[in-house]
N, C-alpha and C positions, 0 to 999 in steps of 0.2 A: 482381516476382522471383518462382523459383521452382522453374525445370528444371534437371536436374543436366545432364552434360555426356552422360550416355547417353538424355536427353530424359523421365526419369523422375524422380517428385517425391522427395525426400529422406523415410525416415519419422521420429517426433517426435525420435528419442534422436539422430540423425544431427545432425539443425537443430539442439537443444539443446548439442548438442558442438560444434556448430564456432560458436554464441555463446560456449562457456565460451571456446574456444580464441584466440578474435580480441577475446575481450572487454579484454584487457591495452591495447592500445591505444587506447580510448576515453576519450577524458578530459571530463568534464564540471563545467560552470563550477557552481560552488556559487552558491545562491541565498543572501543575505546575511541574518543574524539574529543580532539581540543579546538576550541574556536580558535584560529590566528587574532593576532592583534591588527596585524594590516588588514584593509579592506580586499574581499574577493575580487578581482576582476574576470571579465567574461570573455574566457578563450575564444581568440580570434581565428575566425573561418570554419567555429562548428556549428555546424547546422543543428544540433542537437546534440545531446548523450546517447552515442551508442550502446547497446547492448556487449555487456561482456560478465562473463561469468564469475564471480567472486563479487560484483557489483556491490552495496546496499545505502540503502540510506533511511534515515528512521524522523517519523514525525513528532511535535509536544502538540497533543489535540486539547483545546479549550471546550468543554462542553456547554449545549446551550443552557441546561438546567443547572451547570455549576460543576466544577471539577476538572479534573486532568487525567489524563492519561496517552499512552504512546501506541503509534504503530510504525510499524519497522519493514520494509519489502528487503529480502533478498534473491540476488538471482544468483541460483549454482549452476547450472550447467546447459547447455543446448542438447535436446535429443532429437534431433534429423530435423524436423522445418516446426520443432516446438524449442517451449522454455521451460525449466524446472523454478519454478517461483515459491517461496516461501514468506509469508505476510505472518508478523508477530502482535499480536493485537493483548497490548498489558492494561490491566483496570486494577483498580483498585479492589473490585471483587474475584478477579482471576487472571489469568493468563490463555488466550488460545492460540496455534499453532495452524498454521493452515497453508497446506502445500497444496501445489497446483502443477498439472503439467498441462502449459495454456501456449497455444499458436496465435501468435499479435499481428501476422500480416503485415502490413509497414507501419505501424501503430498510426493511422491517422483516425479510425473508424472502429469506435469501442465494435459495434453491430459486425465487424469481422471477426472479434475472438471467438475460437473454439478454445473452450476448456475440456480438456479430456479425460482427465483424471483429478480427483480433489479425496487428500487423505485431512482428518482435523485429529490435532492431539491437544490431550488437557491433562493435565496430571500424571495419573499410569497409565490413563487410558487414548490408545490411538484406533481410529474409526474411519476405513476405509469407504468413503462414500459409493454405493452402488452407482454402477452407469444410469441404472434406468431413473431414480433419485433425482439422479443431478440437474433435473429442468428445475425442480423447487430450490435449489441453492441460488439460483438465476442471479436475484435480485442481489444476493448480500456480497456474490462474487462480482460483479460488474462494479458496486460499488468501491470494494475496494480496487478493482482494476482502472478503473476511471482513469488516475493521475497519471496513468505510462502511455493513454493515446492523447498525448498533447503537440499541436505544433502552436510557433508565435510568430511573431515579424518579425525578423532578424533584421530588417533595417529601423527599425525604432532604437532608439539610442538608449531610452529605459531610465529606468529614477533608482536610488541606492536605498536599499532595504535593508534594515537591520531587525536580526533572528536569534535564537540563541545559538546557532551555529557558526554565527559572525556577521561582519557585514557584506552584502552583497552590492556592486557598483552596476549598473547597466542591467539593472534587472525591467523585465518588459510584463506593463499590466496589461491583462486580457479581459472583457468581459465573457464568462462562462455561463450558459446555462447546464445543467447537469442534473441526470437523474438521478434522484433516490428515492428508491422503491416506499411509496406509494405516490411520490410526487416527484416536481422537477424544483430543484432550486435556480436562485439566479446568485452568482458570484463574479468578485476581482478576484481573480489569479494572476501572482510576479512570475514568472519563468527566469530562468540562470542557466547556461549551458553548462555552469560549472557543477550544477549538481545531478547526481548519476541516477539514470533511469527516468524518471519523472521529470526534473529539470523545476522542476514546482519548490518554489522557496517560500511562498505563503498563497493560503487560501483562503478566504473571507468571506461569509457570503453577506448577502444583503440582511441588514436588520439584526436580529435573532433567530433565522429560522435555518441553522444547521450548524453542529460543531465547526469549529475554526480548525487550521494547522498553522503551522510555521516549523519549519525545516531543524531539526534538533543535531544531525550529525549526519557525515557519510563518509565512504571510503571504498575500500576496495579487502578482498583477504575472506571474504565470509563463508563459512558453512555452515552446512546443510544441520537442524537440529533436529533430524531424524536420525 
């Protein structure tokens, strides 16, 4: 898809506005998760969660202006040297699903990421983003992809962190500087090897500089929503 009634491709803002306007009609089945009653211990000998098809992780987002939403990552399949990743952004005003084919390298530097294709789904509309306008979407895509480009000190004993997904023991706290266009924010991030894809348990920015995130659920068996 992509041509407008005038035979020209809509610009980035027009496509995003269409997605927002249609989002309230899109219903997403929630992947089930029940927080365990026992603490979730850090797996021994696991340096970082490896990518595996079907894994997923969902975060509860607290907005800096008040209100809540969720953002979910689903890793669907491997395609040569890239991964098919879907991000589900569910807000009170609507839901948007973004499908990306992404080459992530060794997942240590987001500057090495290569986003090769993007499709946005909202309501009954599915919009494939033409390659020639992908550069305009990079700030939004990098904000979503930032969590999967993380490393942390495996020798740190960590601390206990309680979030909606459960109580994590041995979570490692690290200070991070993250680019969220058009600015850079400082945040404390807690990591735990039991959390798939990202390892991130909690993201807490300094002051009220940005939204905060806590892991709400995770698991395997995720399917594509396209």
